N, C-alpha and C positions, 0 to 999 in steps of 0.2 A: 504494499499499500505506499509506504513512504517511497519506494523508488518510482512508483507512477506519479505521485506528488512531484518529486524532484525533475522527471523527465518533463512533464506539463511546465513546470516553471521554466525549465531550459528551454522549451521550445517557443514559450511566450516571450522570453528575453531574446531570442534570435529574431523573431519576427518584429519585435520593437526596434531591435537595432537595424534590421533590414529597411523597415519604414523610415527610421532616423536618416540613414545612408541616402535614402532615396529623396526625401524632404530636402536635406541638404544640398545633392545635386540640383534639384527641381527649384531651389531658392537662390542659386546663382544668378546674380543680376549684375551684369557688367558696369550699367550705369552708377550703380550705387557702389562698386568696387572703386572705380576712377572718380567717383564724387561729382558727376556730371549730370545735366539734364538730358531728356529725350531729344530735346531740339536743338543741344549743342553742336557746333560745326566740327569740322574734322580738324581745324586748328586749335581748337579749344579741346577738344579729346586729347591731340598730341602733346599739348602744353601740359595736361593733368599726367598723362602718361609719364612724361620725362620727370615731373617733379616727384612723382611717387616711386618711380624707379630709382631715383637718385637717393631717396630717404629709405627705402626699403632693401636696397642691393644687399646681399649677403656680405659681401666683402667690407661693406661700410657698417652696416646695422648688424650689431652681434646680439639682437634679440633670438632667443630660441624659434620664435614662429617668423622670424623676417623671411626665411627661405620659401616657406608656405605662402606667405603674404606677397612676396615677389612673383611665384609662379600665378596667384590669382591675377595679379594687377597685369601681367604679360597675357594671360588668356583673354581677359577682358578686354584689352587692347587690340589682340588679333580678331576679336569678334567686331568691334566698333570701328576698326580703321577698315574693314571690308564692307563695303555698301551692300551686298548681297547678303551676308550673314547677319548684317545690322537689321536689314529689312526682315529677314527670317525671324531673328529674336522679337522685334516689335510686332509681328503678326501673329506668331505662334507661342511666344514666351520660350523659345528653345534655341541654343547655341548651334545645334547641329545644321548641316548645307542639305539644301535640296535640290541640288543639281540632278537635273535628269528627271524629276519627279514633278507631277503635277499637285495643286493644292488638295485634292482629294485624296490621292496616295499618301500626302503627308499626313493627312488628319487620321487615315486609317492607320498608319504605324503610330502615330501619337497615342492613339487609344490604346493601341496593342502594348505598348510601352508602359502605359500607366497601369494596365491591367495586370501584365504578367512579365514583365522584363525586370522587375525588381528581385525577383528571386536569383537570377543570374548575376545581376549586377552586384549583389552581396558577396556572392562566392568568388564572382572573378570580374571586378568593376571594368568595363571595356574602356574607359576614357583614362585610366591611371596607366601612365607611361610605363610605371615601374613593373606592372603586371601583365602589360600586353604579350602577346605571343613574340617570342626572342629568334623567331627564323629571319626577320629581318635585319639583325644585328650583324651578321657577317657580311652583308652587301651594304652597309651605311657607307657613305662617301662624305668627305670633306673637301674643303674648297681647293687646298693644295694638292692633295691625292687626285682630285678630278683632273685639274689641269696638267698635272707632271705626268701622270701615269695613264688615267683613263682617256684622254684624248688622244695621244699618240697610239695606244692600243685599238682605237677605234678604227684605224687604217688596215687592222688586221681582222678584227671581227666585230660585228655590231653589238651595240649595248641596249637594252631596254631599262628605263630608268623610271622609278615610280615616285613621285613626290607627296609626302604624307605630312601629318601634323597629329597634335593631341586634340580632343574635343572636335573630332571629325567623324561623324557617324558613317558617310559615304566610304571613308576610308575602311572602317570596320566592315563595311558590307560587301567589298570586293576583295577583302583579305584572303578568303578561302580559292577564289578562283586565281588571284595573283600568286599564291603560294604554290599551287598545282603547277600552272604556267611556267613560272620561274624555275622549279626544279626540271621541268621538261625540256625548256629551252638552254638550260645550263647545260644538261646532257649533250646537247647537241653542238655545242660551241658557243652560245650567245653569252654575252657578258651581261650581268645583272647588276643593278645599283639601286639604292634606296636613298632618299635626299629627305632629311627631318625639317621641314620649313621653319619651325620654332628654332632649333638650334643652329641650323645652317641657312640662314636668312640670305647671306650674301650669295651662296651658291645658287639659292632657288632664284632669286633675281637674276643670276647671271644666265641660268637657263631660259628666263622668261615664262616661268611658272607662278602665275599670280593668284591660283586658287588650288585647294587642295580637295579630293585627290587629283594629280594629274600624271599622264604616263606619256612618256616621250621615248624616242628612238635617236641615238647617235651612231654615225658611221661617217668615216673620213672625215672626223670633225665637225660636221653638220648635224644640227638638231632638227627633228621632225616631230611634232606632237600627234598624239594618238585622239582622235575625235568620235570612236564608235564605242557601241556597248561594251563593256568589258566582260566578254565571255572568251572562252578558249580559243573558239576558232577564229575569231575576230584579231586577237593578239597574235596567233601564229600567221594570220595573213599580214599582219601589220609589219612584222619582222620581215617577212619574205619579200614585200613590197620595198623594203629599204635598201635591199641588195639591188646592184646594177641587172639589168634585163640580159645581158649578154654574156654572162660568166659561162654559160654551160650551152652548147650547141647539139641540136638534135641530130643523131647519125642515121642514116639507112645505108641500105646497098649501093645508093647511087654516089653517095658523097663522102663515104669513109676514107676513099683512097686520097682525094684531095686534102681532106683533113688532116690526115696522117702525114702528107708530103709536106706540109707547111712546116715543119720542124726546121728546115734549113732558113727559111725565111724570118721566121719568129724567134730561132735560136732557143728553142725549148723543147722538152719531152712532151708528148701527148698523152693524155690518159683517156681511157674508155671505161665506162661502168655499165655493165649488162645487167638489168634488173626487169621484173615482170610487173613493175609499176607503170601506170600510164604516163604519170607526171613526174617531174623529177624531185627525187626526195629533197626536203629542206636540209638534211644533213650533208648531202653532197653540194647543195649550192653554197652552204656556209663553208665548206672544204674549198670549194673553187675560189671563193673570194679570199679566204687566208692566203691560198698559194698562187692567186693570179700572176704575180711577178715572175713565177719559176715554170708554171705549167700551163697548159692548154688542156680544156675539159671538154669531153663529148659524153652523151647518154645515148644509150641504145635501148630501145623498149623492146624486149625480145618477144612479147606476144603481137607485135605490131607485123602486120603483112608488108613485107619488103624487106626484111631483116634476116632473111633464112641463109642466104649466101654469107654474110658476115658472121653469123653465129656457128655455120658450118666450118668457115676456112679456119677460126681460131677455136674450134672444138668447145662450144660454150655450153655449159651445163644451165639450161633455161630456168631451172627450180631454186638454183643458188646464185645470190648477187656474186659478181665478179669483176675484179678491177684489174685492168692491165695497162702497163707502162709501155710507150713505144719511143725509142729514141731514133737514133740514125737509120736503122733498118725496120721499115713498115711492114715487111713480111713475116716477121716474128716479133713478139712481144720481149721486151729486156727483162720484165718482171711481172709477177701474176700473185694475185691473192683472192681467195675464195672464203666466205663464211656466210652461213645463214643469217647471222644478225651482225650486221657489218657495224661495229662500234667506233666511235670517234677516235679512240686511242688507237685501234689498229689501223685506221686510215691515216692517221698523223705519222706512226712510226714506218709505215709502209712508203708514204710519199716523200719525208724527210730525208730517205736514203736515195731516192731516186729524181732530186730536185734538178740535176745538170746532164746535160749530154754527155757522152763517153769523151769526146772531144770538143768541149764547147767554144764559140767563138766569143772573143773577148770584145764586147759592143759598148761597155761603159766602165767607169772607174769602181763602181759598186761590185760588179760582177767580178772584176780583177781582184778586189779584196777579200771575196769570200772564197774564189776557187783558190788564190793563193796567199794565206794568210800569213801575218809577220810573225817571225821565228821568235817563240816565247822562251826557249830554252835548248841545250843541246840535245837532250831527248825528244823533243818534241820539234823536230825539223822536219818541214814540209817544202818539198821542191816542186817547182812546174816546169814542165817540158813545153815549150811555145813553138809553134811553127809558125814562121813568117812566111805567108804565101800571098797569092794573088787569086783573082775570080776569073772563072772561064775555064774552058775545057783544056786549056794548054797546062793548068796546074791540077788538074782533077786526080791524075794519076799519083802525084806525090802526096796529096790529102788522102787519098785511100790508103795509100800503104801507111802513113801515119796513123790513119784510124785503125788499121788492122794492128799494129803495133800498141795502140793504146788499149784496145779490148784484152791483148795477150797480156798485158803487163798492170793489171789493175790492182794497186796497193793503196793502203791507206795514207802512205807518205809521199805519193806522187799523184799529181793531177796534170792531165794533158789538155791543152789549149790551142786554139789557132787563132790568127790574126790576120786581117788583110792589109798589106803594106799601103794600098793607095788610100784607105780608109782611116788609117791611124799612121801617117806618114812620120810624126815626132818620135812615136814609140819605135819604129821600126829603123829610123836614122840613127837613133841613139844606141842601138844595140848592134847594128850592122856596120857602124862607122864610115857607112857611103862607101864600102868597098867594092870596087869592079867586078869582083868574081861571084857576087850575089846578084847583080842586076838581072832582072828578068827571071830568076829562078827562087825557088824556095829554100830556107835555110831553118835550121832548129837550134833553138837557144834553151840551156838549162839556167834556171835562175832560183833564186832565193830572196824573198823580201826581207829587208833589216829592220826597217821602222816604216812608221806610217808617212814621213815625210817624203817617201819616195826613193830612198836609198835601196839598192840591190846588189847582190853579189851574183855574177853569173859567168857561163862558158858559151861561147859559140862553136858548133861542129866546124872543123877546119874546111872542111867541103861542103858544096851546096846539097841539098836533101833532094835525092832522086828517087827515094823508095825502092832502093836495089837491096839484095840481102847484105852487100858489105855495109849498106849505111846503116841497116838494122843491126849488124853486129857490132859496129863501132858504137851506136846509142846504147846498146844493151851493156857493152863493157864499161863506157863512161858510167851508167847508173849503178853498176855493180861497185866501180872504184869510189863513187860518191857515198856509198853507205860506210865506209871505214876511214875515208879521207875526205872530210868537209872542205878542206884546202883547196880541193881540185877547182872550185870556182875562184878563180883566182883575180878576175876583173871585177871592179866596182864602179858604179855610176849611179846617178840620179835621174828616175822616170819621171815626167810631166803626166798629169792625171789625163786619162783615156777621154777621147770624145764621145758624146752620148749618140750613137747612130741611130738609134730607135726611138730617140725623142721627137715628138710631133713639133711642129712649126709653131712660132708664135702666134700667128694669126688663127691656126686651129685650136690652140690652149685657150686664147681669147674666147673663141667662139663657143667652147665647149662650157667655159665658166659663164658666159652670157646666157646661155641656154638654160644651164641649171639655177641661175638666178632669177630668170624668168619663170621657170616651173616653181620655184619656191614662192614667188610672189603670186601667182596664180591660186597657189595651193592656199595659202594664206588669206587670199581674196574670196576663194570659194567658201572657205569656212566662217568668213566674217569675223576673222580673228584679228580685231584692231589693234591689240598690243603688238603683234609681230609684224604688221604693216607700218607701225610707226616710223621706223627708219626710211622707209622707202617714201612715205608721205612727206617726211621732214625733209628729205633730200629733194623730193618735188617741188614743195612749195618755197624751199629755201632758191632753187633755180629760177622759179618765176618772179619770186621778189627781186633777186638779182637783176635779172632781166629787165623788169618793169622800172626799177629804180635807174637803171643806167640810160634807159630811153628818156625817162624824165629829166634825169641831170642833162643830157646831150640836148635836149629840146631848150632848156632854159639856159644853157652855156652858151649857144650857138650864137644868139644877139649879142651877148656881152663879150665875147671872143673877136667879134667883129669890130666892137668899139674900142677895144682895149689892144687890138692887134699892134704891134710893134713896127714902127717906119721900115720901109724897104732898105736894101744895102746900098743904093745909090744915095738915097736921103741921108742916111747915117753918115757916109763918106762926105759927103758935101758940109754937113754941120761940123765935122771933126776938123775939116780943113779951115771953116770959118770962125771956129771958136779958139780962143786962147786957153794956155793952162789953168788961169783963174776960174774959167767956167767950166773946166772939164769935171770938178767934182759935182756941179749940178747935173751935167748929162748922165754922169754915173748914177745919181741918185734917183734920176727918172728910170732908169733901166733896172732898178731893183725890183724882182717880182714880188707881188703882194703876198703871195704864200712864203716869202722868206721874213715874215715878221717875227722877231725874237723879243721877248721881254727881257730888258737889262736894266737892273736898277742901280742907282748910285750908292755904293758903300759909305756909309758915314756913321758919325759917333750915335746916332739915334737908332738906328737897324743894326748896328755892329753885333750886338750880342744874339740876336735873333737869326741873323743872316751868316753868322760863323760861330761864335763861342758855344752857343745853345744848339748848334745845328744837329738835326736827329742823328743817331748812328746809321751809317752807308750812304749818306748825303754828302756832297761835294759843292763848293760854290767856287764856280770859274770865274776869276776877276780879271779883268783887262786893266792895264795901266796906260792911262793917258793924260795928255795936258790940255789945256784950254785951246790951243791951236790946233790940235791933231783929232780934238773930241769928235768932230762930224765925220771925218774920213774914216778915222780908225773904227768907230761903232758900226758904221756901214758895212766895212769889211769883214768886222767881227760877227756881225749877225749872219752874213752869207755863210762864213766858215763854219759856224756852229748850228747851222738850221736843222742840218740832218740828224742831230743830237737831241734836239728838243723832246724828242719823245719819251725820253727816260725822264721818270719822275723824280729820280735821285740826284738830278743835276740841277743847279740854279745858276744864273748868268749876273753878274754884278760889273761894275767899273769903278775905279779908284782913280782920283785927280791926284796926279804928280804934284802939282803946285801947292796943295794942301797938305800931303800925307807924305812926304818924302822920307822923313825921318822913320816913320813906321815901317815903310817898304825897306829902307837900307837895314833896321834891325833883324829883319827877316832874312834878308839875302846874306847877312853875317853866317848864317847857318848852311849856306850853300856858295861858300867860297870858291870849291871846285868848279862850279857852274857859272857863277856870275861874281869874280871878285870885286870887291869894294876898293875904292881908291884911299889911300891914307890922306891924312891932313897935310902932309908935305907935298901930296902931289899938286901940279899946277892946275889940274882939271879937277880938284875938289870940289865937291857941290855944284859941279856942272856936269856930271855924267847923265846921259839921256835914258832914262829907263821907259820911254813910251813904247809901246808894241809888246811888253813884256806880259805874259799870261800865268796867273797862279792859280793852280787848282788845289783848294784849301779844305782840308778834312778837318772839321771844328771837333770832330768827338775824339779822335785818335792823335791829334795834334800834329800833323804833319802836312806838307805841301809838296807838289810837282811843279817845276818851272819850265815855262816854255820861253827860249830866247829868240829876238829877231835874226833873221839870217843877214850876213854881209851882203852887200849890193854885189861885190863881184860873183859871187855864188850864183846870183840871179841874172846876171847879164845886164845889171842896172846901169844908172846914170851917172854915178858918182865918180867914177874914173879914177882921179888920183887921191881921194879920200881914203885913208888908212883905217880908220875906225867908223863904222856905219852908226854905232850910237851916238858918238861923242859928235860927229859931224852934223848930225841933225840937230842936236841941242845948239852946237855953235852957230848953226845957221839961224835959229831961232832968235839968237841974241846978236845977230849981226857981226859974227867973228869968222865966218867962213865964206870962202868965195864959192862953195859948191851950194848948186841948188836944186837938190832933186825933185821937189814940185809934190804934188799930192800923190803921183804914180809911184814915186819911191816910198812915199808914208805908207801906202796900202801895200806894198811889198813886204811890209814888216811882219805882215801876219801870213805871209807865204807859208804852206805846208802845215797851217794850224789844224786843219781838218785831220791829217795824218797823226798829228801829236795827241788829238782828242781819240782817236781809235785806239792808240797804245795806252792812253789814260783808262779808257774802259776795258782793256785787256790786263791792265794792272802790271804792264812791263815797263812802267817809268821809274827813274831813279826817284826815290823818296827822301826829303830833308825833315827830321824831327826836330821839335822845339819843345823845350821846358814848358812853356806857358805862352799864351797868345799876349801880346802887348797891347795896351790901351790905345785906342784911336783917338786923338786929341781933335 
């Protein structure tokens, strides 16, 4: 009796706990969690989320319940930041998604959930990420793992990726189907990935997944979204549609000979799969995609009329799947495998041992590196026997003899290859040294690659290769000696990379890329996926905006260009001959372009602190030194020289009057004696030195300056003639003590090459003169 009462009490406690858990889940209100109203905008919701996230982040808040509170805040923001989820919550009071369901279906499920689902949620709460099915854990992807490993691997096999999150009913709904399909496709060679949008938001946005659940395919680095119902057949068909359509060729009695004979043109072995399935199995298509760079694949449906001759010639068992490899000889297979249940591992082992022809032609550098790997150690030496020959019937006999020798001497340490001299002339000339005895003939070279930079050790047969028995004995003897004496390869050289003979032309590659892009855009437009179409729409509208703006600007500028057009060359010549040197400056001023305006302020004691002493870090003030007599001319030339650098926000431009602040300038120049020596008081030109045209780049924060000195007139071919010192002559001219009269043109030449000095200033390659502190500017 007591046991019965205890059992009833325990059952009642379980029911109360279950009802409490259901009520707690049902009472979750994202508006209440974030403290916002139902009419709040997305900006208010985002602001509230950031404030609460900073307050309750577990790394900053040591409260025991901070982690749970932070999770609730994240879930609430996940619901309210998504307009569809927010609308569902406002309408049904439920955070689940209703993608693909009508309102009636949602209400039916909601009633079912209220009536029966609480019992399952008590024992295995579906929205609790800690108790969810752990089958997805081994497929979880992170951003770095996706970029560094998954994307490169997608060029060998397609990937099926699911985007999921917590508090997502649809994710739970598709989970059984996803689990079954993932296990099935993974066994066939498809990569599987799972992205948790709550923890890998950056990766989810990178993939373009803006809702959960989402399923996408990845192949050759390109993403394609799955848009159909999540059932097994649709997912298999989706993966099959990701693969290129020309991977496997259907083979019959009519086309099997041309197919197998293409080995010479494609430089690949050819594979035939005989099976009784009408359609090409997905496993075989995936295998063809993985080995498409090495092998060509054909499929023979043995139940089809028109394949009897093919099956009879190669003695095929029509009831057992058979795979054959054909290399240089199409009348007999080089290798065969048969199995009732053809597994991926069996196929991979079979094909990996037969990826190359017996004497493959070197058509690119990648093939050369795979067939002739670099020597890793003395025990892992691998040598390549290279036949350097030509095309046509003239060289056919030598090639057939070389191929027969290669088939009879198959060893793991030896690889036999051949190369066409006319297609790889640099390779052939390096090895044969352009010797006369090899012209128009074939030659054999034994080589060993020493490093990835192209260094090799090699030995060339003394005589040209004719394929005779004597040639075979000589080559066989050299290979036997090479086993015991690696020093036999006495010559060394460096080979350049091989040309890619089979690479398509640039125009064809561009056309294929354009077709792929148009196909992607059409697919996105067909499914009305506006998020995926945003890059194309943005590009289109940007082009239209630029075109429209150009037309408008051109229309408005035509009339102004007509009014402001400069005078013709004849008019300019006449004006120059009529005007004297005094009016030359006015003419120069009229020819200054309007766009050459530069804001240059005078450096005075009022703005000295703001423009220099307290200048922000990283900013510099470029100061022009001038006098009252040279102010107009130098400022015009200064504006033209520095105009192209006005786009930098870290540069400011000023000028300093030499008549007012000579002492301040000479104090600074004392720290740059090697660049601008200051005359002492016993010098006869003391206080007469002319510093006009000097430019100082002042860094107020780090207390240093860079100095630009005017060039001497002799360097520029000026008009000073006998004047020895350019600077002092100009000052003496201003004081009436010199007979030299350089004129305004010579003054302007002081700032010649200032633009080059400005470029070096921005590069940071100018000499810097540091001072202890900035002097006061009186």
